[in-house]
C-alpha angles and dihedrals in degrees: 000000000000115000125221114281095031114130130204129189113262128166107324095334136018143276120237119216108237135179109257140189140191133197130214110201143179121217139159089207109130090026131097121201112221112207093193098058093022090229140120117243134179118275089241089060101253142014134083096263111095143142121032096359085062103047106021128235100288095053088041093051095048096043112120095240095050110116134168108248093182141345121210120195142163119199088195089231098128096268099096136228120333131196127210127194128181097260089063131084113267114281094252095176088060095045092046088054095048093045089054087057096258117172113241127186133208136172107258086359094191090079091050089047094052093046091048093046101043103030102023106038100021097043107020101035098244122162117273116265110209119215089233088067093055130095131183129218091190092058090049088053094050093046090054089054096255130123118281096218111099092224094046095047094045089057095050096049089047099248124145107271124231119256092267094187091053092045093052093046100049091041090055095043102046105018102049133051113273128230106243118231132203090258097041118034095183115129092200137012122221120218094231089057095072135032093242089064088090088074089073093056093047088049087052093053092045089056096061090046090053091042092053093049092052091049090055091051091056130065122246117258111263119252089261097046090044089054089049091048095055090049090051093052089051093051090047089051092046089053130184124287114247123203091232095181093056091043089055092045093051091042088054092052090047090051093049088047093053090056091049094047093044092056089043098052091042089054094045093052096038090245096306088118107040097192146348093275096059093098099166092047089053096050093047091047091052092047096045098039109024103029088235116135118203114193085197141332101253116144094248091049090052094048091052095050092047089053091063119092098212095073117119115240090246095051089045093054093047094049092045087053093051094044090050098049096041097051108148088220092056091050088061086074088072093054090046093051095043100041104045117106126231091265092058096256128120113218138191093034097144128069111207118228091353092151125064089242092056099259123141126247125208119243125197100353093043095208091177096066101036114138106268097195139032133196129296111259140183121233115213117239092217102059107356094248118154117239139185111257088243086070094059115163095005120094111212093192095056095027090228136118106257125172098242112214120236117302117271123226116237116278141151090269092052089046090054090049095049091048091048094047102039098043087066094055142068125235095271090052097044090045093053091053101044103016113173090011097053096095094043091049090049091050091049090051092062090092088058093057086071101078144143127276120252111297092012133099134202117243115196143167140159140221112257111244089326097176094046088051093048093046090052092048098044088047098044093234096163100186089056092045088054089051091057092042089057131020095348094214095142096156091055090044092050094048091051091051093051099038101035089231107140118254092236092060088063092050095049091046090057092044097045101036100029091230138084121275108258090242093060098080104037095039100023116032096028095052094045092049096041107033108047093085099043095275117173131198095304092055092052088051090055087063094048100265091139088064089067107029146017124250094267092056093048091051090051091048091051093050089048091050092051090047089054094047104046095155093055089049086051092051091056085055129181144198101266138046130200112253085225134358110282094003099114090215115118141193126198118263131148110225144154123013095318093047093045092048091050091048092050088056091051095046104037126183095045138075123248113199130210110181107294096355135070133196128200139157119223124168094350096310124111109214128198106203109208128207089264093058091248113125133215110220124217109187126217098001117201136188120211115195129219138143122277111240092216104047102017087231123127115274130185135224112210119212135171139183117255140161112259122195098164115089089199088066095052134263120017118236139033099341141162115248134184120235134190139178099287090051094046085049092052094046092051096045094047090045090052091045087053091050091051090050090047091053088049093052091051092050090052096044089050092049092055101261105132104218115216102172147004135181117199098288100014136077130185131184135191114233136167112277114278090008118131126351141255090238092056089041091057095040088056090048091055099039092111133210114259091257091060097044115144093017113137094243111154137175122205145154093053119168142189122216147125098257130050113249145167114214 
């Protein structure tokens, strides 16, 4: 048995044995009891998902019904695991250890923290457990490129897995509300009520054994990453303030709207489609009665169908109803309602090291995919009320003809106006005002539901084109670096290079006409977004290139972009070079990131450097060492050989194992994926950008700016009204770590206001 403090070599570092603990709990959070049917239902009104998955750990923990069923812990002092249940005396040995400042670990320690804080300390009088004393084996696993789930990571590292079927059964039986039956009216079953209840306690004890084993299979977080993780946990515990009153008002409008549209869709279809959620019935009705075939009811599909001019009026109306009522932005109202704590703050919104590159993901609130823009609206001159464009020249609020000015594009100011106006109305009034734009407007107002508490303000800024800057720096593309050092107008410069239109023409066009040159988007923005990571025609089309040019024009533009950016092409790398430009004769050479990674697989146990980055294979893990010293881990790298069609020489395909949770990227789970120069470049750039963001967060926290959220290139903090400044905020964001000294990283466009926005 290893004692606390013992270290064992793992990866490029070591793992430290720490005391650990794990709770099993009961709660009715996320459930609603219906007296009429005598059944429990999900808090959202339907569906199988309930409990903690609906409300999140903080709301779950603070719920009045939440109680600790058992606590398993091991102080790693040689005496083994222990179990505490509420019928016992308090675990004084654990309390003494925590009170003395001892470190203690859990898998997904945030859950244990909230249970200890809300149930243990607040309700039972336990000693306080500071975040600084916590450690998390799940965060260690994810930082090492492994799955976060205890079951999944146990399987990957070759540990004996928990009895999942037993675990699922006992959790469902003892930790969740129970549907009563005629013979047994109980709404819950307590483990002490039946002999089999001991299985829950055994499962709890098995958990900490598995968690300890996983922890020993994953290297400790580095000093810098541990500091960041503690800050991250504090940000999550701090939470973001939610405008609860406005959320409730908008939710009431949406609920009333659902009743209205349920009746309408049923009436239009003669009862064939009972309500707006009957997707299959709607698809079948449209196919049989309107000859309109919908492959699915995704938002993009509905937009494409509505853009056609051959859709019958009935089909168009039905599809518009479905599109409006299924708005992704509106669905966030449910998350805001369910996951906000009693004090009006939503906590646990950021998932540390969620992506392979180390970037965060947003949970619950989903900050990273909030609607950025809303509909264009007209604001009446008589009373300043926003209106749908279809109501042009008539003010619904004043019931008078009023020449409305030109429509306004969505902005933070327009969002504020919509929120202030609509939250004082019911569905009928709001629908009369905004009509077909109502649901899109509500969806776009979700950002504004994130607000500051009374007497506070939000300060926010973002890094300017951070991925493009880092790509240029890592590759050594000097002309691009100079653009970012000076005017920063990379889209205009790129469009000028591709089209031959002088750069000055783009400037004059903007100054003289007040809008961007028509070449800026197709030949500037699209190439910059689609080409940096070796994207070909399909990538350009994903950014809308096919709206402006055919495939041949796209291909020529891609080749011109690559010719203008040879250092970036060199960074992608490869395995063969032309003997002379345009010769189509090649000789083998491993170069750039692809070549360096392959060389590292061929020659393990040593580092192979390419400019700021190094690759090396150690113990069957391919590492990419970043300028910060942090590494991206690619597990079980493998080379598959074949012959190059162009040169006839051997060529290699590189693959590795990774945890995939995105169905759009293929099979879910621990899977083997191929990689190449463009993907390695994307990983490196995004990982370095994450490290810059992390350094900015540390700077802001140290200077007294309490960060409450961040999204890839953006950080926002909540401060007392009038405190601090945007200038200092942006200076702290761009005070770079020593390894990035001199890089042209800038932050601009910062704002101070009550509501979160995206202008």
